N, C-alpha and C positions, 0 to 999 in steps of 0.2 A: 889892307893888304896883309896876307898871312902866308907864312912859310910852313910847309908840311913835308914830312918824310913818310912814304907810303909803299905798300906792297899789296897786290891784288891778283885774284884769279877769277876767270870766267869759265862757265861750262853751259852748253846747250841743254835744255830740259829742266826738270825739277830737281832740287837738291836731293842727293841720296839720303836714305834713312841714317846711314852711318854718320853723315855730316850733321844732320839736324839733332841726332841723339847726342853727339859730341858738343854741339853749340849750346844746347839747353841743359847739359848735365851740371850738377852742383859742383863737380870737380873744377869748373871754370869760375867758380865763385858763388857765394850764397845770394848775392844781389841779382835779382832776376833781370833778364834783358828787357829793354823798352822796345816797343814796336810802333810803327807809324806807316801809313800809306799815303802816297802822293803821286802826282804826275808832273814830270819835268819835260821840257822841250829842248832838244839838243840840235845844234848845228853840225851837220855831217861834213867834215873836211877830209876827203879820202887820202890826200897826200900830205896832210899836216897832223900827224898823230902826236905831235908835241904840244898841241893846243886844244883846249876844250872850251866850248862856249855853250851856255845853256840859259834858259829862262826857268826860274824856280820861284813859285809863289810871288810873281810880280817883279822879281829882281833879276837883273842880268848878271850872271856869274861867269868869270873867265879864269881858266887855269892854264898856266904855262909851265912846261917841264924844264926845270933848270939844269938837272943833271941825272944821268943814269949811274947808279952807285954800285952796279954789279949784282951778281947772284948771291943768294943766301940759302943755305941748306941746313935743315934741322932733321936729324935722324935719317931714315931711309924714305920718308913719305912726303916731306915738304921741300920743295925747291921753287924759288921765286925770284923776281926781279925787283930790287929796291930802287926807288926813284925819289927825287926831290922836286916838289912843285911849289909854285908861287900862285896865290889866289887873289883875285879882286872881286868885289861885289858892288854893283851899282843899283841903288834903290829905284832910279828912274831910267828906263830904257831911252827916253828922249834925250837924256844927258849925253848919249853917245853919238848923236846924229852927225856931229861934225868932227868926230875923232877918227883915227886910223882904223878903229874896229869896224868901220862901215865896209871896208873891203872884204872882211870876213862875213859880216852879217848879210851881205848881198850876194854871196857866192854859195854854191852847193845847195843842199836841201835840208829841211828841218824834219826831225822825227820825234814823235811823242813816245815817251817811255814811262810806263806805269811801274811804280816801285812799291814793294812791301818790304820794309827794312826792319830788322831786329838788331839791336846794338848792345854791346857790353862796353863798359868804361873801366879802365885801370889807372890808378894813381901810383906814381913812383915816389916813395919816401925812403931815404937812406938806402937806395939801391934795392928796395923791396917793392914787390908788385902787390897792390891792394885793390881788390874790386870795390867800386864805389858807384853810387847812383848818378852822380854828376861830378865833374872835375872843377874844383874851385879855381877862379880866375888867377892866372899866373903860375899855377902848379904844373909840374911835369906829369904827363900821362900819355895814354895811348887808347884808342878806341878799336874795337873789333866789331865788324858788322857782317851779317848774313842777309842778303837782299835777293828777293825774287823779282825778275824783270819780265815785262811784256812789251814787245815792240815789233812792228812789221809782221804781226800775226805769228810771232815766235815767242817761246818761253825760255828764259835763261835764268841762271843764278850766279851770284858773285859773292866771294868772301874777300874782305879787305881789312887791312890794318892802317891806321893813320895816327901820326903823332905830330903835334904842333910845336912851334918854337924854333929857336936858332938851330942851324944844321947839326951841331955836335950834340946838343941836348935831346933833340927830337930823335936822332938816330939811336942814341943810347936808350931812350925810353922805349922805342920800338923793339930794339934787340932784346932788352930785358924782358919785355912782355912776351915776345916769341919764345924765348928760352923757358920762361915760367910756365907758359901754356904747354910747351912740349914735354914737360916732366909731370904735369898734373893729370893728364889723360891721354889715351891713345889718339894719335893724330890721324884723321882721315887723309887719304892721298890728295895732295895738291901739287901738280907737276909744273915744271918750268915752261913748257909749251903753252900752257893755259894762263901764264902770268903776264898781264899787261894792264894798261889803264883804260879808262872809258873811251878816249879818242880812238884807240886802235880797235876796240870792240865795235864802236860805231862804224868804222870803215868796213869791218867784216860784215856787219849787219846790212849796210848799204849794198855791198857786193852780192849778198845772198838774196836781196829783195827781188 
């Protein structure tokens, strides 16, 4: 079980050049982003945008939104919705056969999502933000990702920030990272209307299919 504080944006199409230039610029840290491609299978629950269910590399993962923490704004170009999530991961899907999750697993439809994700990681030390290759276990930090998505014959992209740990520490780590990034390089526009989590995006994707 894992607690996270997150903020995310989605847009239809390919990421604009201004965003990719910003993400890969050395102003965001000398440690180069890591990249990976995979395919996840999500359960679409159109009326339950507080819950995410997916199969990832043989594991069943469940996310439940615990709280909406309100809007955050940085400068004139970033406005988004902060949220707190609780995650579970099950190594064997068969373990869930007799659990309350079955009501969700047997409802709605599943959609395959191809992802190409690039990620940066930031460590928090003495309230300073430090780019790192990986976050040591137990240390405070925040990840920044830029992911290209393909689903239902559509192309999307998403930018997300995620900090793990108890509510106070993860919120502080995420806020410190956002502020640090906002003063290191010009921010590409990220608007409030496009700020939501995967379950809401999946509901939109299903409606447009």
